[in-house]
N, C-alpha and C positions, 0 to 999 in steps of 0.2 A: 504448405501450411495447413492442410486439411486435417492431418492427424492430431496436432495439438488442439485445434478448435473442437474436434470431435471428442477428445478426451475431456476437455473442460465442460462441454455440454453434458457428458455422462456424469461428471462429478456434480454438476448442478442438479440434474435429475435425481441422483442418489440422495443428495442432501435434502431435497424437497420431500422425497419419499420417507427419509428418516424422520423429518420433522412431523409429518403427518402420522407416522406410526407410533412415535415415542414421546411426542409432546402433546399433552392433553389440550385439545382446542376448546377452551372455556369461553364463556360469555365475556366479551370485551366492553361491557357497559361501564359507566362511570364509577360504579361502586366496587369494581374489581381492583385489588391491590397489585402492585408490582412485587413479585416474589423474589427473594434474594437467597443466596447460599449461606451467608454468615450472620445475618441479623434479621429478625422478624420485623417487617415494616409496620409502621403505625398506620391505622386506617385513616384515609383521607376522604372526606365527604365530597370534595370537589375534584373532579378529574380535569386534566389539562388537554387542550387540543393542539397547542404549539409549545414544544420544548426546545432544548438546544443541547448540543454536544461539542466537546473539544477534546482532542486526544493526541497522544504520541504513539507512533508505531515504528516497527523495524521490519525489514524484509531481507531475506537471503535469496540470491539468484546467482547465475553464472554468465559471464561474457567471455566467449571464446575459451571455455573451460577454466577460466579464472574466477575465483570466489569474489563475489561483490556483495557488500553490505550497504543497505539503504536505510536512512532514517527519515521519517515523515511526520508531518503535522496535518491534522484534519479538523475542520470545524464547520458547523452549520446548524440550521434549525431542523427540528423534528416535527413532522406533521402527523397528528393522530397516532402517535407512538410507532407508526410503521414506516413512514417515508422520511429519509434524511436527504436534504439537498444542500450541498455545501462546496467547500474547496479542499483539495488535497495537494500537498507539496512534498516532494521526495528529493533527497540529495545523496550522492555517493559519499561515504565517509571513510573509505579505505583506498583512496586514489593512489597513495604512496606504494600500494602493493600491485596496482594495475599498470605494470611496466611493459612497454612494447619496444622492441629493438628496431632500429633503422626505419622509422615510420616514414619520414620524408627527408630527402637529401642526406641519408645516412645519419640522421639525428634520432636519438632515443627519446621517448616521451612517456608521460603518464596520462591516463584517461581521466578526465575531470568533467563534472557537470551534474545535472539533475533534470527533473521534469515534474509537471503538475498540471492541475486544471480542475474541472468540475467533478464533483463526487455525487452520484445518485445511488441511493441504497434503499433496498426494501427488506424489511424484517418480518419474519413469520412469528406469530405468538410472542411479541416482545415483552409481555408481562410474566411469562414463564421464566423460571430461574435459569434454564438452559434453553436456548433457541437457535435458530439458523437465520443468517442474514446474507444478502446478495449485493455486494458493492460493485459499482461500475465507475471507473475513472475515464474521463475523456478530456484530453488536453494536449499540451505541447511540451517540448523539452529542448535542452541544449547539451550537447556532448562535444568535447574537443580534446585534442592532443596538446598537452603542455610540455614543452621541451624540458629535459632534465638538467639543462645548464644552470637553472636557478634553484635546484634542490640538493641539499647536502645533509649528511648525518653528522651530528656533533654531540658527544657525550650521551649517546643512545637516543637522541631526539632528532627529528627531521625539521628542517627549516627551508622556507621558500625565500628566494632572493629576487631582486628586481630585474635581473638579466634573463629570466625565463620568458618564453614567448609562446603564443598559441600557433602551432604549426598548421592545424586544420581544424575546422569545427563544422557542426551541422545543427540546424534547427529543424525539428521534426514534429509530426503529429503522431499521437498514439491513443490506443484504447486499451483498457485493462479490466476485463470482467473477472469476478472472483466469487468465492463462497467462503463463509466463516461460521464457526460455532462461537456463540457469545454466551458468557456466563455473567449473570448479575451478581457480582460479589457483594456490593452494597447498593442501596437505592440510587446513589449518585455515581457509582463506579462499575464499569464493566470490563471484562477481559475478553479479547477477541483473538481467535487462532484460526488460520485458514490458508487457502491457496488461491493464487490468481495467475492469469496469463496475460502478459503484456505483448501487444502487437503494434508495429509501426510499418505502414506501407511505403513510406518514402525516406527511410533512413539512408543517408549517403555520406560516408566518411572515407577519406583517402586510405587506400590499401586496407580496407576493412569490409568484412562481409555485410551485405545489406540486412541480414538477419541477426546481427550481433545482439540486439536487445529484445528480439522476439523469444522470450523465455518464460518458463514457469517461475513463480516466486512462492516461497514459504513466508507467511506473515504472522506477526504477533503484536498486540498493542493493548494499551489501556485507554479507556474512554471515560470522560467525566462529564456530568451535566445533569439536566432535568429531563429524564426520559419519559 
C-alpha cells in the first residue's frame, strides 16, 4: 500500500505548491471580502469567526474493476474561514450493477452499503475565488452481500423483495485523505473538485480481497453555507 500513499502525498504537496504560486496570499483581516466568480460581494464591516457549511457530493471509484458511484452528505461548522470540523456520510447508489457470482453457497449477490464519520478539512486562502482545500475523513462503514433472490427487473425497473438476505457483511474502519480545488461561485455556494484515497486496514468480507475498498476516488460537490 506504499505506492498509493506516496502518490497521494505527492498530490498534496503539488496542490500546496500550486496554491502558494498562483493564489495571492492577501491579508486575512476582518475587512477583506470573500471573492466570488460570478457576483461581486458586498462589503461587510463585520467578519465572522464561526461559519457553517452543508453540501452534497458524489464520487467515482472502482471495486474489483467494477465502477462504483457514491453519493455523500457533509456538514459542519467553519472556524476562522480555514478549518471545517463536521460529519461526512457516503452511500453506494449503483448496487444493482455490483453483481458477484457464487459469493457464498453458490448464491449470487449484490454489494450494498456505505460509510462515514468525522470530516476535518483545512482550506488555504479561503477568501480567494479559487483556492485549495485538504479534507480528511475518519470513520467506519458497512458493506455486505445481498442475495439476488429478492431482486427482479420489471418494465425496465429494478425492485427488491422481502426474500433477499445478507449472505455476509463487514463493519470496518477507514481513513480517506484528499485534496480539492474549490471555486467560490457565489458568496454562499462553492464548487469542489478533487481526488482522495480511501484506506481500510481491517476490511474482511467472504471471498473478497482485503484491499477491495482501498482505492482512489474522483470527487465533485456543491457546498452551501456561511463561509
